Backbone as numpy.savetxt, mean C-alpha at the origin, in Angstrom:
# Nx Ny Nz CAx CAy CAz Cx Cy Cz
6.99 3.89 -0.75 7.71 5.16 -0.75 6.88 6.29 -1.31
7.17 6.88 -2.42 6.39 7.92 -3.08 6.46 9.24 -2.46
5.58 10.15 -2.92 5.58 11.59 -2.54 5.15 11.63 -1.08
5.76 12.54 -0.38 5.27 12.88 1.08 4.49 14.10 1.21
3.19 14.00 1.31 2.41 15.26 1.49 1.92 15.38 2.84
2.48 14.74 3.77 1.85 14.67 5.17 2.09 16.01 5.84
3.05 16.83 5.51 3.11 18.15 6.13 2.12 19.10 5.74
1.53 18.89 4.59 0.50 19.84 4.02 -0.99 19.37 4.07
-1.17 18.07 4.01 -2.45 17.60 3.89 -2.96 17.13 5.22
-4.37 17.54 5.43 -5.11 17.27 6.56 -5.88 15.91 6.40
-5.75 15.01 7.43 -6.46 13.82 7.29 -7.63 13.86 8.38
-8.57 12.92 8.29 -9.69 12.80 9.25 -9.62 11.46 9.94
-9.46 11.34 11.18 -9.33 10.05 11.93 -10.82 9.42 11.99
-10.90 8.18 11.74 -12.13 7.42 11.73 -11.86 6.12 12.53
-13.05 5.48 12.76 -12.96 4.10 13.23 -13.07 3.10 12.09
-12.62 1.89 12.13 -12.88 0.97 11.18 -14.35 0.72 10.92
-15.14 0.83 11.94 -16.50 0.59 11.84 -17.21 1.62 10.95
-16.58 2.76 10.84 -17.04 3.85 9.92 -17.01 3.49 8.54
-16.26 2.46 8.16 -16.14 1.96 6.81 -17.14 0.75 6.49
-18.06 0.54 7.45 -19.06 -0.61 7.27 -19.78 -0.43 5.93
-19.83 -1.39 5.30 -20.61 -1.45 3.90 -19.85 -0.72 2.84
-18.54 -0.53 2.96 -17.70 0.21 2.01 -16.77 -0.90 1.14
-16.57 -0.56 -0.08 -15.69 -1.41 -0.85 -14.51 -0.58 -1.14
-13.27 -1.16 -0.80 -12.00 -0.51 -0.94 -11.09 -1.12 -1.91
-10.42 -0.34 -2.79 -9.41 -1.01 -3.65 -8.00 -0.87 -2.97
-7.66 -1.91 -2.47 -6.36 -2.00 -1.71 -5.12 -2.28 -2.42
-4.10 -1.26 -2.22 -2.82 -1.45 -2.85 -2.17 -2.71 -2.38
-2.21 -3.73 -3.10 -1.67 -5.06 -2.55 -0.25 -5.06 -2.24
0.59 -4.58 -3.17 2.09 -4.58 -2.95 2.50 -3.65 -1.70
1.90 -2.56 -1.61 2.16 -1.74 -0.46 1.78 -2.48 0.83
0.68 -3.12 0.94 0.17 -3.83 2.11 1.12 -5.16 2.40
1.43 -5.80 1.37 2.25 -7.01 1.61 3.61 -6.64 1.99
4.17 -5.64 1.52 5.54 -5.07 1.94 5.45 -4.71 3.46
4.31 -4.16 3.77 4.19 -3.69 5.20 4.23 -4.95 6.07
3.49 -6.05 5.77 3.49 -7.18 6.52 4.93 -7.92 6.60
5.51 -7.89 5.49 6.92 -8.42 5.46 7.85 -7.60 6.26
7.65 -6.32 6.39 8.63 -5.50 7.20 8.35 -5.57 8.64
7.01 -5.69 9.11 6.77 -5.52 10.50 6.48 -6.85 11.29
6.04 -7.81 10.47 5.72 -9.13 11.13 6.99 -10.01 11.26
7.60 -9.63 12.24 8.97 -10.33 12.53 9.18 -10.64 13.99
10.21 -11.42 14.24 10.64 -11.73 15.61 11.45 -10.51 16.21
11.72 -10.65 17.44 12.44 -9.57 18.12 13.77 -9.18 17.40
14.55 -10.19 16.95 15.76 -9.88 16.30 15.52 -9.55 14.75
14.38 -9.43 14.24 14.13 -9.05 12.97 13.83 -10.25 11.98
14.02 -11.49 12.57 13.82 -12.70 11.65 12.35 -12.71 11.20
11.98 -12.74 9.95 10.52 -12.87 9.63 10.00 -14.15 10.02
8.61 -14.36 10.06 7.91 -15.49 10.30 8.24 -16.57 9.13
8.59 -17.91 9.54 8.94 -18.83 8.56 8.27 -20.19 9.01
8.12 -20.98 7.85 7.61 -22.29 8.23 8.74 -23.31 8.41
8.45 -24.56 8.67 9.52 -25.62 8.87 10.51 -25.76 7.86
10.16 -25.38 6.53 10.99 -25.49 5.38 11.75 -24.20 5.19
11.65 -23.12 6.09 12.44 -22.01 5.89 11.68 -20.89 5.07
10.46 -21.19 4.53 9.70 -20.22 3.66 9.14 -19.19 4.54
9.24 -17.95 4.04 8.74 -16.80 4.81 7.19 -16.84 4.73
6.60 -16.70 5.90 5.09 -16.65 5.93 4.48 -15.42 6.52
5.24 -14.33 6.72 4.78 -13.19 7.41 3.64 -12.54 6.62
3.71 -12.57 5.18 2.72 -12.02 4.38 1.45 -12.70 4.43
1.43 -14.06 4.53 0.23 -14.92 4.72 -0.43 -14.66 5.95
0.34 -14.65 7.08 -0.30 -14.23 8.32 -0.82 -12.93 8.38
-0.21 -11.99 7.80 -0.82 -10.59 7.80 -2.16 -10.63 7.02
-2.10 -11.20 5.84 -3.25 -11.17 4.93 -4.43 -11.86 5.58
-4.16 -13.03 6.18 -5.26 -13.80 6.83 -5.91 -13.09 7.92
-5.14 -12.60 8.95 -5.75 -12.08 10.15 -6.22 -10.60 9.94
-5.51 -9.92 9.16 -5.93 -8.51 8.81 -7.30 -8.43 8.18
-7.48 -9.29 7.18 -8.69 -9.27 6.44 -9.92 -9.79 7.03
-9.66 -10.74 7.94 -10.79 -11.25 8.88 -11.37 -9.98 9.71
-10.43 -9.24 10.26 -10.90 -8.05 10.94 -11.55 -6.96 10.14
-10.95 -6.73 8.90 -11.70 -5.86 7.99 -13.12 -6.28 7.64
-13.34 -7.58 7.31 -14.63 -8.07 6.86 -15.53 -8.10 8.04
-14.96 -8.35 9.25 -15.89 -8.39 10.40 -16.46 -6.82 10.69
-15.69 -5.86 10.20 -16.21 -4.46 10.25 -17.06 -4.04 9.06
-17.46 -4.98 8.27 -18.34 -4.67 7.16 -17.58 -4.15 5.88
-16.22 -4.26 5.92 -15.54 -3.68 4.88 -15.32 -4.78 3.70
-15.37 -4.39 2.44 -15.09 -5.28 1.38 -13.82 -4.86 0.71
-12.63 -5.57 0.98 -11.40 -5.21 0.31 -11.32 -5.89 -1.00
-10.82 -5.28 -2.06 -10.40 -5.85 -3.29 -8.93 -5.42 -3.54
-8.07 -6.39 -3.52 -6.61 -6.25 -3.60 -6.11 -6.06 -5.11
-5.43 -4.96 -5.30 -4.89 -4.66 -6.59 -3.40 -4.86 -6.72
-2.96 -5.69 -7.66 -1.57 -6.08 -7.73 -0.94 -5.30 -8.97
0.26 -4.94 -8.77 1.00 -4.40 -9.89 1.19 -5.22 -11.21
1.11 -4.68 -12.30 1.40 -5.36 -13.54 2.81 -4.99 -13.97
2.95 -4.76 -15.30 4.25 -4.53 -15.83 4.98 -3.22 -15.29
6.12 -3.34 -14.95 6.71 -2.19 -14.37 7.02 -1.08 -15.43
6.64 0.07 -15.20 6.89 1.07 -16.24 8.37 1.51 -16.46
8.92 1.77 -17.54 10.36 2.06 -17.72 10.83 3.03 -16.79
9.96 4.02 -16.48 10.31 5.27 -15.63 10.79 4.69 -14.20
10.43 3.55 -13.85 10.68 3.02 -12.57 11.86 1.96 -12.61
12.45 1.67 -13.60 13.42 0.69 -13.80 14.68 0.98 -12.91
15.22 2.09 -13.06 16.41 2.48 -12.30 16.19 2.53 -10.81
14.99 3.21 -10.46 14.71 3.31 -9.05 14.55 1.88 -8.42
13.99 1.00 -9.06 13.61 -0.37 -8.55 15.07 -1.10 -8.34
16.06 -0.79 -9.33 17.39 -1.39 -9.13 17.97 -0.78 -7.99
17.86 0.40 -7.67 18.51 0.99 -6.45 17.90 0.47 -5.19
16.55 0.32 -5.18 15.92 -0.18 -3.97 16.39 -1.66 -3.79
16.59 -2.38 -4.77 16.98 -3.76 -4.59 18.29 -3.80 -3.97
19.30 -2.86 -4.37 20.53 -2.77 -3.85 20.56 -2.35 -2.44
19.62 -1.46 -2.12 19.51 -0.99 -0.64 18.96 -2.06 0.24
18.09 -2.82 -0.26 17.48 -4.07 0.48 18.54 -5.00 0.79
19.40 -5.38 -0.24 20.47 -6.23 0.04 21.49 -5.76 1.01
21.86 -4.48 0.94 22.85 -3.89 1.88 22.15 -3.89 3.30
21.01 -3.64 3.46 20.24 -3.66 4.68 20.32 -5.18 5.20
20.06 -6.13 4.33 20.10 -7.49 4.79 21.39 -7.95 5.31
22.44 -7.42 4.77 23.85 -7.79 5.29 24.08 -7.09 6.60
23.63 -5.96 6.62 23.74 -5.22 7.96 22.95 -5.85 9.12
21.84 -6.28 8.76 21.00 -6.95 9.71 21.71 -8.22 10.18
22.17 -9.04 9.38 23.01 -10.31 9.69 24.09 -9.90 10.68
24.73 -8.87 10.32 25.99 -8.54 11.12 25.64 -8.13 12.56
24.63 -7.15 12.55 24.11 -6.65 13.85 23.52 -7.73 14.70
22.80 -8.75 14.09 22.24 -9.74 14.88 23.29 -10.72 15.51
24.38 -10.90 14.68 25.51 -11.72 15.24 26.27 -11.02 16.36
26.25 -9.67 16.31 26.82 -8.91 17.36 25.97 -8.71 18.53
24.75 -9.26 18.64 23.77 -9.10 19.61 23.27 -7.75 19.72
23.17 -6.83 18.75 22.71 -5.57 18.79 21.30 -5.70 18.19
20.42 -6.22 19.08 19.07 -6.70 18.61 18.21 -5.52 18.11
18.15 -4.34 18.80 17.25 -3.22 18.34 17.71 -2.69 16.99
19.02 -2.56 16.90 19.61 -2.01 15.61 19.39 -3.07 14.53
19.37 -4.39 14.81 19.28 -5.42 13.91 17.90 -5.27 13.40
16.85 -5.18 14.31 15.43 -5.13 13.89 15.29 -3.91 12.89
15.78 -2.78 13.20 15.66 -1.71 12.41 16.03 -1.99 10.94
17.36 -2.63 10.83 17.79 -2.95 9.44 17.06 -4.06 8.78
16.41 -5.05 9.59 15.65 -6.06 8.98 14.41 -5.61 8.32
13.76 -4.52 8.90 12.57 -4.07 8.21 12.88 -3.27 6.92
14.10 -2.98 6.67 14.47 -2.32 5.39 14.87 -3.38 4.45
14.95 -4.67 4.77 15.57 -5.75 3.95 14.45 -6.59 3.26
13.13 -6.26 3.42 12.09 -7.17 2.93 12.15 -7.29 1.45
12.07 -8.57 1.03 11.99 -8.91 -0.38 10.69 -9.70 -0.81
10.13 -9.15 -1.74 8.79 -9.83 -2.22 9.12 -10.47 -3.53
8.87 -11.83 -3.34 9.14 -12.63 -4.66 7.88 -12.90 -5.41
8.09 -13.38 -6.68 6.95 -13.79 -7.44 6.14 -14.96 -6.86
6.78 -15.86 -6.06 6.07 -16.85 -5.45 5.16 -16.31 -4.38
5.74 -15.30 -3.65 4.96 -14.77 -2.51 3.73 -14.05 -3.13
3.86 -13.45 -4.26 2.74 -12.77 -4.85 1.76 -13.67 -5.26
2.05 -14.69 -5.95 1.23 -15.82 -6.45 0.37 -16.41 -5.27
1.21 -16.67 -4.13 0.49 -17.29 -2.98 -0.50 -16.38 -2.21
-0.06 -15.08 -2.32 -0.92 -14.10 -1.67 -2.28 -14.08 -2.32
-2.18 -14.06 -3.76 -3.50 -13.93 -4.50 -4.33 -15.25 -4.29
-3.55 -16.37 -4.24 -4.29 -17.80 -4.02 -5.01 -17.65 -2.62
-4.43 -17.18 -1.60 -4.98 -17.11 -0.22 -6.10 -16.08 -0.29
-5.96 -14.97 -0.75 -7.09 -13.91 -0.79 -8.29 -14.52 -1.39
-8.08 -15.00 -2.70 -9.33 -15.55 -3.48 -9.89 -16.72 -2.67
-9.12 -17.53 -2.07 -9.71 -18.66 -1.22 -10.46 -18.08 -0.13
-10.16 -16.87 0.43 -10.83 -16.35 1.50 -12.09 -15.63 1.01
-12.41 -15.62 -0.33 -13.48 -14.99 -0.82 -13.28 -13.45 -1.17
-12.04 -13.07 -1.28 -11.51 -11.75 -1.43 -11.13 -11.62 -2.91
-11.73 -10.73 -3.77 -11.31 -10.49 -5.08 -9.98 -9.77 -5.22
-9.24 -10.13 -6.35 -7.94 -9.54 -6.67 -8.05 -9.01 -8.01
-7.43 -8.01 -8.39 -7.22 -7.39 -9.65 -5.81 -7.27 -10.10
-5.54 -7.68 -11.28 -4.18 -7.58 -11.81 -4.07 -6.29 -12.72
-3.36 -5.30 -12.20 -3.30 -4.05 -12.89 -2.48 -4.22 -14.24
-2.71 -3.42 -15.33 -1.82 -3.56 -16.49 -0.43 -2.87 -16.21
-0.42 -2.07 -15.18 0.94 -1.36 -14.86 0.98 -1.08 -13.32
1.02 0.12 -12.91 1.06 0.44 -11.45 -0.29 0.15 -10.84
-0.14 -0.62 -9.66 -1.36 -1.08 -8.92 -2.04 0.20 -8.32
-1.29 1.14 -7.90 -1.81 2.33 -7.22 -2.60 3.05 -8.29
-2.24 3.20 -9.50 -3.01 3.88 -10.55 -4.37 3.13 -10.83
-4.19 1.77 -10.92 -5.46 1.08 -11.10 -6.43 1.20 -9.93
-5.88 1.21 -8.73 -6.67 1.26 -7.53 -7.32 2.69 -7.55
-6.55 3.67 -7.93 -7.05 5.10 -7.85 -8.34 5.12 -8.94
-8.11 4.55 -10.10 -9.22 4.54 -11.12 -10.46 3.89 -10.58
-10.27 2.76 -9.84 -11.44 2.02 -9.28 -12.16 2.79 -8.17
-11.25 3.56 -7.51 -11.80 4.45 -6.38 -12.68 5.63 -6.92
-12.54 5.88 -8.21 -13.32 7.06 -8.81 -14.68 6.52 -9.14
-14.93 5.13 -9.10 -16.23 4.67 -9.41 -17.16 4.66 -8.22
-18.45 4.72 -8.45 -19.55 4.84 -7.37 -19.52 3.69 -6.39
-19.04 2.49 -6.97 -19.18 1.39 -5.98 -17.88 1.08 -5.11
-17.02 1.98 -5.38 -15.70 1.99 -4.49 -15.69 3.23 -3.74
-15.35 3.06 -2.38 -15.21 4.23 -1.52 -13.88 4.90 -1.62
-12.72 4.09 -1.54 -11.41 4.80 -1.46 -10.32 3.65 -1.85
-9.19 4.27 -2.00 -8.02 3.38 -2.10 -7.44 3.09 -0.76
-7.14 1.88 -0.43 -6.48 1.53 0.94 -5.00 1.44 0.62
-4.30 2.42 1.27 -2.76 2.46 0.98 -2.15 3.43 1.96
-0.77 3.16 2.19 0.00 4.10 2.95 0.67 5.12 2.15
0.60 5.00 0.81 1.42 5.78 -0.21 0.58 7.05 -0.81
1.05 8.16 -0.52 0.31 9.37 -1.13 0.34 9.34 -2.57
1.14 8.55 -3.37 1.02 8.64 -4.76 -0.27 8.34 -5.42
-1.10 7.66 -4.66 -2.49 7.25 -5.17 -3.24 8.57 -5.44
-3.01 9.62 -4.69 -3.62 10.89 -4.82 -3.14 11.52 -6.22
-1.89 11.43 -6.42 -1.41 11.96 -7.73 -2.03 11.19 -8.93
-2.39 9.89 -8.68 -2.93 9.15 -9.76 -4.42 9.46 -9.90
-4.97 10.27 -8.99 -6.27 10.78 -9.05 -7.38 10.17 -8.26
-6.93 9.35 -7.20 -7.88 8.82 -6.25 -8.65 9.86 -5.63
-10.04 9.77 -5.66 -10.89 10.69 -4.98 -10.76 10.66 -3.43
-10.34 9.56 -2.97 -10.26 9.37 -1.49 -9.25 8.18 -1.21
-8.49 8.36 -0.07 -7.61 7.38 0.22 -7.81 7.05 1.87
-7.55 5.83 2.23 -7.74 5.47 3.61 -6.36 4.90 4.06
-5.81 5.35 5.18 -4.50 4.82 5.63 -4.77 4.09 7.03
-3.76 3.17 7.30 -3.85 2.47 8.50 -5.06 1.64 8.69
-5.25 0.72 7.64 -6.41 -0.19 7.65 -6.13 -1.37 8.63
-6.27 -1.07 9.95 -5.98 -2.17 10.91 -6.76 -1.88 12.24
-7.01 -2.97 12.95 -7.72 -2.75 14.15 -6.82 -2.45 15.26
-5.59 -2.56 15.04 -4.53 -2.25 16.14 -4.54 -0.68 16.26
-4.21 -0.26 17.49 -4.06 1.15 17.77 -2.54 1.59 17.81
-1.67 0.58 17.76 -0.22 0.81 17.78 0.43 0.06 16.58
1.62 0.53 16.21 2.30 -0.17 15.22 3.73 -0.26 15.63
4.49 -1.40 15.12 5.83 -1.42 15.38 6.62 -0.40 14.56
7.66 0.17 15.26 8.52 1.14 14.44 9.75 0.38 13.97
10.55 1.08 13.17 11.77 0.36 12.55 12.76 0.17 13.72
12.64 0.82 14.76 13.59 0.65 15.94 13.17 -0.39 16.91
11.88 -1.10 16.55 11.42 -2.14 17.48 10.41 -1.72 18.44
10.15 -0.33 18.68 9.27 0.13 19.62 7.89 0.17 19.01
7.01 0.96 19.54 5.70 1.04 19.00 5.19 2.46 19.11
4.31 2.92 18.06 3.72 4.18 18.08 2.25 4.09 17.80
1.55 5.04 18.35 0.06 5.13 18.24 -0.29 5.47 16.73
-1.31 4.82 16.24 -1.88 5.05 14.99 -3.37 5.03 14.96
-3.99 5.71 13.99 -5.42 5.56 13.81 -5.71 5.49 12.33
-6.86 4.93 12.05 -7.22 4.90 10.67 -7.69 6.26 10.16
-7.13 6.69 9.09 -7.30 8.03 8.48 -8.04 7.99 7.18
-8.68 9.03 6.82 -9.32 9.31 5.54 -8.76 10.56 5.00
-8.35 10.64 3.77 -7.91 11.81 3.01 -8.65 11.93 1.84
-9.38 13.02 1.54 -10.20 13.28 0.56 -9.59 14.28 -0.47
-9.60 13.89 -1.80 -8.93 14.71 -2.74 -9.51 16.12 -2.87
-10.82 16.17 -2.82 -11.52 17.44 -2.95 -11.05 18.37 -1.89
-10.96 17.86 -0.62 -10.50 18.73 0.51 -9.01 19.10 0.34
-8.18 18.22 -0.05 -6.81 18.43 -0.25 -6.62 19.60 -1.27
-7.27 19.47 -2.40 -7.16 20.63 -3.45 -7.65 21.89 -2.93
-8.80 21.78 -2.22 -9.40 23.11 -1.69 -8.43 23.77 -0.67
-7.91 22.93 0.23 -7.02 23.47 1.27 -5.71 24.03 0.70
-5.18 23.36 -0.31 -3.98 23.83 -0.98 -4.22 24.95 -1.91
-5.43 25.10 -2.44 -5.74 26.05 -3.42 -5.14 25.81 -4.86
-5.14 24.49 -5.25 -4.61 24.12 -6.48 -5.41 23.10 -7.16
-5.16 22.79 -8.41 -5.81 21.72 -9.14 -5.14 20.45 -9.05
-5.74 19.28 -9.39 -5.07 17.93 -9.45 -3.81 18.07 -10.34
-3.80 18.74 -11.36 -2.71 18.92 -12.27 -1.47 19.50 -11.54
-1.82 20.45 -10.78 -0.69 21.10 -10.01 -0.31 20.35 -8.89
-1.18 19.54 -8.37 -0.67 18.61 -7.30 0.28 17.61 -7.83
0.03 17.17 -9.12 1.00 16.33 -9.76 2.38 17.08 -9.82
2.24 18.31 -10.34 3.52 19.06 -10.48 4.34 19.20 -9.22
3.51 19.45 -8.03 4.13 19.65 -6.79 4.72 18.20 -6.33
4.08 17.08 -6.55 4.61 15.88 -6.35 5.88 15.55 -7.04
6.08 15.99 -8.34 7.27 15.82 -8.99 8.39 16.57 -8.43
8.01 17.78 -7.97 9.17 18.66 -7.41 9.66 17.98 -5.98
8.70 17.51 -5.30 9.05 16.93 -3.96 9.66 15.57 -4.14
9.17 14.72 -5.04 9.79 13.45 -5.36 8.62 12.38 -5.28
8.64 11.61 -6.36 7.62 10.43 -6.60 8.47 9.21 -6.74
7.71 8.09 -6.98 8.43 6.78 -7.19 9.33 6.81 -8.44
9.04 7.83 -9.34 9.79 7.93 -10.65 10.91 8.91 -10.55
11.01 9.74 -9.51 12.10 10.58 -9.14 12.11 10.88 -7.75
12.54 9.87 -6.95 12.51 9.76 -5.41 13.13 11.03 -4.83
14.20 11.51 -5.29 14.95 12.65 -4.62 14.23 13.95 -4.99
13.27 14.00 -5.93 12.77 15.33 -6.32 13.75 16.19 -6.74
13.50 17.56 -6.50 14.37 18.68 -6.88 15.09 19.15 -5.65
16.40 19.17 -5.59 17.23 19.54 -4.43 16.71 20.90 -3.86
16.43 20.90 -2.67 16.07 22.12 -1.84 14.61 22.44 -1.90
13.76 21.58 -2.59 12.41 21.88 -2.66 11.62 20.85 -1.85
11.01 21.33 -0.77 10.06 20.50 0.02 8.61 20.91 -0.21
7.68 20.37 0.49 6.31 20.51 0.21 5.84 21.93 0.23
6.34 22.81 1.18 5.95 24.22 1.30 6.50 24.97 0.06
7.79 24.88 -0.26 8.26 25.60 -1.48 7.67 25.09 -2.66
7.45 23.78 -2.74 6.81 23.30 -3.97 5.49 23.80 -4.21
4.63 24.00 -3.11 3.36 24.54 -3.30 3.48 25.97 -3.79
4.39 26.72 -3.29 4.52 28.19 -3.73 4.86 28.21 -5.21
5.79 27.32 -5.61 6.18 27.34 -7.02 5.04 26.99 -7.99
4.21 25.80 -7.60 3.21 25.51 -8.59 2.16 26.57 -8.72
1.92 27.30 -7.60 0.87 28.33 -7.65 1.40 29.53 -8.39
2.67 29.65 -8.55 3.28 30.86 -9.32 3.21 30.69 -10.85
3.06 29.46 -11.29 3.09 29.24 -12.81 1.84 28.54 -13.27
1.53 28.87 -14.57 0.31 28.26 -15.19 0.62 27.18 -16.26
1.94 26.93 -16.34 2.30 25.82 -17.30 3.48 25.08 -16.64
3.48 23.72 -17.01 4.60 22.80 -16.43 5.98 23.33 -16.97
5.93 23.70 -18.23 7.21 24.16 -18.92 7.81 25.42 -18.22
6.85 26.30 -17.88 7.42 27.53 -17.13 7.86 27.17 -15.80
7.21 26.33 -15.03 7.58 25.85 -13.79 8.99 25.23 -13.83
9.31 24.41 -14.77 10.69 23.84 -14.95 11.73 24.78 -15.26
11.34 25.93 -15.80 12.40 26.94 -16.13 12.68 27.83 -14.96
12.01 27.70 -13.80 12.28 28.46 -12.64 13.70 28.20 -12.23
14.39 29.19 -11.76 15.82 29.09 -11.38 16.01 28.03 -10.16
15.02 27.89 -9.39 15.14 27.00 -8.22 14.96 25.47 -8.61
14.48 25.26 -9.92 14.22 23.90 -10.36 15.42 23.34 -11.09
16.33 22.68 -10.48 17.51 22.05 -11.06 17.28 20.63 -11.20
16.76 20.16 -12.34 16.40 18.88 -12.54 17.67 17.91 -12.64
17.63 16.82 -11.85 18.75 15.91 -11.64 18.47 14.55 -12.04
17.12 14.14 -12.03 16.71 12.79 -12.38 17.01 12.39 -13.78
17.37 11.18 -14.08 17.52 10.64 -15.42 16.32 10.61 -16.14
15.14 10.46 -15.39 13.76 10.42 -16.11 13.30 11.88 -16.55
12.78 11.93 -17.71 12.24 13.12 -18.23 11.02 13.57 -17.37
10.99 14.79 -16.94 9.88 15.31 -16.04 8.49 15.34 -16.78
8.51 15.60 -18.09 7.22 15.67 -18.80 6.74 14.25 -18.98
7.61 13.26 -19.07 7.11 11.71 -19.18 6.49 11.47 -17.77
7.08 11.85 -16.68 6.57 11.49 -15.41 5.18 12.09 -15.26
5.07 13.49 -15.54 3.79 14.14 -15.56 2.76 13.46 -16.31
3.11 13.02 -17.57 2.12 12.43 -18.40 1.71 11.09 -17.88
2.60 10.34 -17.33 2.21 9.02 -16.71 1.37 9.18 -15.44
1.69 10.07 -14.57 0.76 10.23 -13.40 -0.61 10.78 -13.70
-0.72 11.61 -14.84 -1.96 12.15 -15.26 -2.86 11.12 -16.00
-2.18 10.29 -16.82 -2.96 9.32 -17.56 -2.29 8.06 -17.57
-2.29 7.21 -16.57 -1.52 5.94 -16.47 -2.35 4.92 -16.99
-1.72 3.75 -17.42 -2.37 2.55 -18.04 -3.25 1.98 -17.02
-4.62 1.77 -17.23 -5.57 1.17 -16.38 -6.53 0.35 -17.22
-7.45 -0.53 -16.51 -8.29 -1.32 -17.21 -9.70 -1.27 -16.50
-10.74 -1.63 -17.26 -11.98 -1.73 -16.72 -12.07 -3.05 -15.89
-12.72 -2.96 -14.83 -12.83 -4.24 -13.87 -14.31 -4.51 -13.63
-14.68 -5.65 -13.89 -16.09 -6.17 -13.77 -16.07 -7.58 -13.07
-17.28 -7.94 -12.58 -17.51 -9.24 -12.01 -16.50 -9.69 -10.88
-16.39 -8.83 -9.97 -15.50 -9.03 -8.78 -16.20 -9.84 -7.73
-16.22 -11.15 -7.84 -16.90 -12.04 -6.92 -15.97 -13.27 -6.72
-15.85 -13.66 -5.49 -15.11 -14.87 -5.09 -15.98 -15.42 -3.87
-15.78 -16.69 -3.78 -16.52 -17.40 -2.62 -15.38 -18.01 -1.68
-15.75 -17.96 -0.33 -14.87 -18.61 0.59 -14.71 -20.08 0.36
-13.42 -20.60 0.32 -13.13 -22.01 0.15 -12.32 -22.35 1.33
-12.99 -22.78 2.43 -12.26 -23.25 3.67 -11.19 -24.14 3.47
-11.50 -25.23 2.73 -10.57 -26.33 2.48 -9.23 -25.77 1.77
-9.41 -24.84 0.96 -8.23 -24.28 0.23 -7.40 -23.42 1.26
-8.12 -22.70 1.95 -7.43 -21.78 2.85 -6.68 -22.84 3.92
-7.22 -23.72 4.41 -6.57 -24.69 5.30 -5.35 -25.37 4.69
-5.60 -25.71 3.39 -4.47 -26.36 2.65 -3.17 -25.43 2.55
-3.47 -24.26 2.30 -2.42 -23.20 2.09 -1.72 -22.88 3.49
-2.44 -22.58 4.41 -1.87 -22.24 5.69 -1.48 -23.38 6.59
-2.28 -24.43 6.71 -1.94 -25.47 7.76 -1.24 -26.54 7.00
-1.62 -27.11 5.87 -0.93 -28.18 5.16 0.45 -27.71 4.68
0.34 -26.62 3.89 1.65 -26.20 3.18 2.64 -25.46 4.13
2.10 -24.75 5.08 3.08 -23.90 5.97 3.00 -24.10 7.36
2.25 -25.07 7.86 2.29 -25.44 9.32 1.58 -24.39 10.26
0.62 -23.55 9.80 -0.03 -22.73 10.78 -0.78 -23.57 11.64
-1.08 -23.02 12.89 -1.90 -23.66 13.85 -3.23 -24.01 13.35
-3.59 -25.26 13.32 -4.95 -25.71 12.70 -6.06 -25.05 13.57
-5.90 -24.99 14.91 -6.94 -24.42 15.81 -7.18 -23.04 15.42
-6.04 -22.19 15.42 -6.22 -20.86 15.10 -6.76 -20.52 13.82
-6.33 -21.34 12.69 -6.86 -21.05 11.41 -8.40 -21.49 11.34
-8.77 -22.56 12.04 -10.10 -22.95 12.04 -10.99 -21.86 12.75
-10.54 -21.26 13.90 -11.21 -20.25 14.59 -11.32 -18.97 13.64
-10.26 -18.77 12.93 -10.32 -17.43 12.08 -11.29 -17.70 10.94
-11.32 -18.86 10.46 -12.32 -19.23 9.27 -13.67 -19.09 9.72
-13.93 -19.59 11.00 -15.22 -19.49 11.58 -15.75 -18.04 11.71
-14.80 -17.17 12.21 -15.06 -15.70 12.28 -15.38 -15.15 10.89
-14.44 -15.52 9.95 -14.60 -15.01 8.51 -15.94 -15.55 7.91
-16.33 -16.69 8.15 -17.50 -17.29 7.56 -18.74 -16.59 8.04
-18.75 -16.32 9.49 -19.77 -15.49 10.06 -19.92 -14.06 9.50
-18.69 -13.48 9.35 -18.77 -12.04 8.76 -19.24 -11.95 7.44
-18.81 -12.98 6.57 -19.37 -13.02 5.10 -20.74 -13.27 5.11
-21.33 -14.14 5.86 -22.69 -14.43 6.00 -23.60 -13.19 6.42
-23.00 -12.43 7.41 -23.66 -11.32 7.80 -23.70 -10.20 6.70
-22.70 -10.10 5.89 -22.67 -9.23 4.86 -23.60 -9.62 3.84
-23.76 -10.87 3.43 -24.77 -11.38 2.48 -26.18 -11.13 3.06
-26.40 -11.31 4.31 -27.78 -11.14 4.86 -28.07 -9.67 4.79
-27.17 -8.79 5.09 -27.41 -7.37 4.98 -27.74 -6.84 3.55
-26.97 -7.62 2.52 -27.33 -7.19 1.18 -28.68 -7.66 0.69
-29.11 -8.90 1.22 -30.39 -9.42 0.83 -31.59 -8.60 1.36
-31.26 -7.95 2.63 -32.31 -7.12 3.17 -32.58 -5.91 2.42
-31.71 -5.41 1.56 -31.86 -4.23 0.79 -32.36 -4.61 -0.59
-32.50 -5.86 -0.82 -33.02 -6.24 -2.29 -34.67 -6.29 -2.27
């Protein structure tokens, strides 16, 4: 979810191949929720194994990352840590909405309203602790590093993307810019279309958004970008301030030189239970940690155990995918050795 800056921010379309030899800090939760939402059958039922366990996330992680690595990209997946108190009430609301969507999905499916059922199904995705643990296990077995953030994964990814050895944050959520990411990449996929909530498809392209260009185009500082995000709505105050969208928010932050003065404007009627100064402070200086020694090796047997033995994936398809992955990893290592 998070802030929506799409109406004001210009992105640049690229090909996946343009990210060759780049390391990306990928927002793991955002990515896994995406897989749980869109990798479904026509009536909205997620992929499951013979025991009824959901496997959409595993399928997405396996095949998507093979494609990324074949394009010379080195993804590092960053997982959420402890949930900040600022997010507690919103998380509770989201859980309630997911449960309501799940009940609606079941009802519509029984009534044979397949298209409407699919739309509700995409809103009902539930990510469990077991799914998170299994996702980490699969990624590491594929030779892909994971990082456990102390708090918000987006904040940790943004901090990593400020280092020279990382190119960008891989995410669909604009909030990583509020956390200070110097660059973000959206739509990390080889596909040129994506399923919509209504069961149709829309064209997509991989996009790069650069913080420097965003601030220059808007004529504001990162601090004021955070102010604007708070007015529009973030994960910590999703509804934002009533009546204030991106354009009005931009005008307001340009008008004032302090956050306190901005909040005193007659248009700013604060309704969130969370204190705006606490939100501002968290976005400007979130808990993060130093990350070092990010190296994992491909373990074919472990990948096969997770996908084929535990969840009944096609052995032929997994073997073929692993062959492609192994070739891609060897090519990357050969390229690195050539520069040594």
